[in-house]
C-alpha positions as CSV (number, residue, x, y, z in Angstrom):
1,M,0.0,0.0,0.0
2,A,1.4,3.4,-1.0
3,P,2.0,5.9,1.9
4,V,-0.7,8.6,2.3
5,S,0.7,12.0,1.7
6,Q,-0.3,14.4,4.4
7,S,-1.2,18.1,3.9
8,P,0.9,20.6,5.8
9,T,-0.5,21.6,9.2
10,M,-0.8,25.0,10.7
11,K,2.2,24.1,12.9
12,N,4.2,23.4,9.7
13,A,3.1,26.7,8.3
14,F,4.1,28.6,11.5
15,D,7.4,26.7,11.6
16,F,8.1,27.6,8.0
17,L,7.3,31.3,8.7
18,K,9.8,31.2,11.6
19,V,12.5,29.8,9.4
20,A,11.8,32.4,6.7
21,R,11.8,35.2,9.4
22,N,15.2,34.0,10.8
23,T,16.7,33.7,7.3
24,F,15.8,37.3,6.6
25,K,16.4,38.7,10.0
26,D,18.8,41.2,8.5
27,N,16.4,41.9,5.6
28,R,13.0,42.7,7.0
29,E,11.8,44.1,3.6
30,T,12.1,40.7,1.9
31,Y,10.4,39.0,4.8
32,N,7.6,41.5,4.9
33,E,7.1,41.2,1.1
34,F,6.9,37.4,1.5
35,V,4.2,37.8,4.2
36,K,2.3,40.0,1.8
37,V,2.5,37.3,-0.9
38,V,1.4,34.7,1.6
39,S,-1.6,36.8,2.5
40,Q,-2.5,37.2,-1.2
41,A,-2.2,33.4,-1.6
42,K,-4.4,32.8,1.4
43,T,-7.2,35.0,0.0
44,K,-6.6,33.5,-3.5
45,S,-6.4,37.0,-4.9
46,M,-3.5,36.1,-7.1
47,C,-2.9,33.2,-9.5
48,R,-0.7,30.3,-8.5
49,T,2.0,31.0,-11.1
50,C,2.5,34.6,-10.0
51,I,2.6,33.6,-6.3
52,K,5.2,31.0,-7.2
53,S,7.2,33.4,-9.3
54,R,7.2,36.1,-6.7
55,V,8.4,33.7,-4.0
56,E,11.1,32.4,-6.3
57,E,12.3,36.0,-6.8
58,L,12.2,36.8,-3.1
59,F,14.0,33.5,-2.1
60,K,16.3,33.4,-5.2
61,D,19.4,32.5,-3.1
62,H,17.5,30.2,-0.7
63,Q,16.5,27.1,-2.6
64,E,15.5,25.3,0.6
65,L,12.9,28.0,1.3
66,I,11.5,27.7,-2.3
67,I,11.1,24.0,-1.8
68,G,9.6,24.4,1.6
69,F,7.1,27.0,0.3
70,N,6.0,24.8,-2.6
71,K,4.8,22.2,-0.1
72,F,2.1,24.7,0.8
73,M,0.9,25.5,-2.7
74,P,-2.3,23.9,-4.0
75,K,-1.7,21.0,-6.4
76,S,-4.3,22.3,-8.8
77,N,-4.6,25.6,-10.6
78,Q,-8.3,25.2,-10.2
79,Q,-7.9,26.1,-6.5
80,M,-6.6,29.6,-7.4
81,V,-8.9,32.2,-8.9
82,E,-8.0,34.0,-12.1
83,C,-7.1,37.6,-11.5
84,C,-10.0,40.0,-12.0
85,Q,-8.3,42.6,-14.2
86,T,-6.6,42.0,-17.4
87,L,-2.9,42.3,-17.2
88,R,-2.7,45.1,-19.8
89,K,-4.8,47.3,-17.5
90,R,-2.2,46.9,-14.7
91,L,0.9,47.4,-16.8
92,D,1.7,51.1,-17.0
93,V,3.1,52.9,-20.1
94,G,6.5,53.3,-18.5
95,F,6.9,49.5,-18.1
96,V,5.7,48.9,-21.7
97,D,8.2,51.5,-22.9
98,K,11.0,49.7,-21.0
99,V,10.1,46.4,-22.6
100,K,10.0,48.1,-26.0
101,A,13.5,49.6,-25.4
102,R,14.8,46.3,-24.2
103,F,13.7,44.7,-27.5
104,Q,14.7,47.7,-29.6
105,D,16.9,45.5,-31.8
106,D,14.3,42.7,-32.0
107,D,10.9,44.0,-33.2
108,R,9.6,40.5,-33.4
109,S,10.0,39.8,-29.7
110,Y,8.2,43.0,-28.7
111,E,5.4,42.2,-31.2
112,S,5.2,38.8,-29.6
113,F,4.9,40.3,-26.1
114,E,2.1,42.6,-27.3
115,E,0.4,39.5,-29.0
116,M,0.6,37.6,-25.7
117,L,-1.1,40.5,-23.8
118,Q,-3.8,40.7,-26.6
119,M,-4.4,36.9,-26.3
120,H,-4.9,37.3,-22.6
121,E,-7.4,40.1,-23.1
122,E,-9.3,37.9,-25.6
123,G,-9.4,35.0,-23.2
124,K,-7.1,32.9,-25.3
125,K,-4.3,32.8,-22.7
126,S,-4.8,32.4,-19.0
127,I,-2.9,34.6,-16.5
128,D,-0.8,31.5,-15.6
129,E,0.2,31.1,-19.2
130,V,1.0,34.8,-19.5
131,C,3.2,34.9,-16.3
132,D,5.0,31.7,-17.4
133,E,5.7,33.1,-20.8
134,A,6.8,36.5,-19.5
135,F,9.3,34.9,-17.1
136,H,10.6,32.1,-19.3
137,V,10.4,33.5,-22.9
138,F,10.5,37.3,-22.7
139,F,12.4,38.1,-19.4
140,P,14.4,35.0,-18.5
141,N,17.6,37.0,-17.7
142,D,16.0,40.4,-17.0
143,H,15.6,40.5,-13.2
144,D,14.5,44.1,-13.2
145,L,11.7,43.5,-15.7
146,R,10.6,40.4,-13.9
147,V,10.3,42.3,-10.6
148,E,8.6,45.3,-12.2
149,F,6.2,43.0,-14.1
150,L,5.2,41.2,-10.9
151,N,4.9,44.5,-8.9
152,L,2.6,46.0,-11.6
153,Y,0.7,42.8,-11.9
154,L,0.1,42.7,-8.2
155,K,-1.1,46.3,-8.0
156,S,-4.6,46.6,-6.6
């Protein structure tokens, strides 16, 4: 008989928060931002991919924390709601101009970025697909754009 996997308990969650707090005791800003993301995850006000991406950015030098956090993530995207606004409404002109400038020598990449946003608006791409594509196709090595993308996306 296969072992039954147990869901994390509240004690596990509090223990994990303690470990994260101790890890970032000299960087309260990172810990506070993590708590904010956890709060958004709890209220299901943000898609799973963006929660995971934001935590990976915050914990980028702490793989053990990323692995620990993933144990608390729901196994199914169905348990997370889609974000209520389209992404384009959250992205400001300054950010779009930065993306355009970054791709100034590659018009096709910028056009593809615009097409991705358009497909999301038309309901042809989920927010999870958009976040995944933004991080892995358009901004894989652009930490500044990844952070700004998430911050704009998470704006209320």
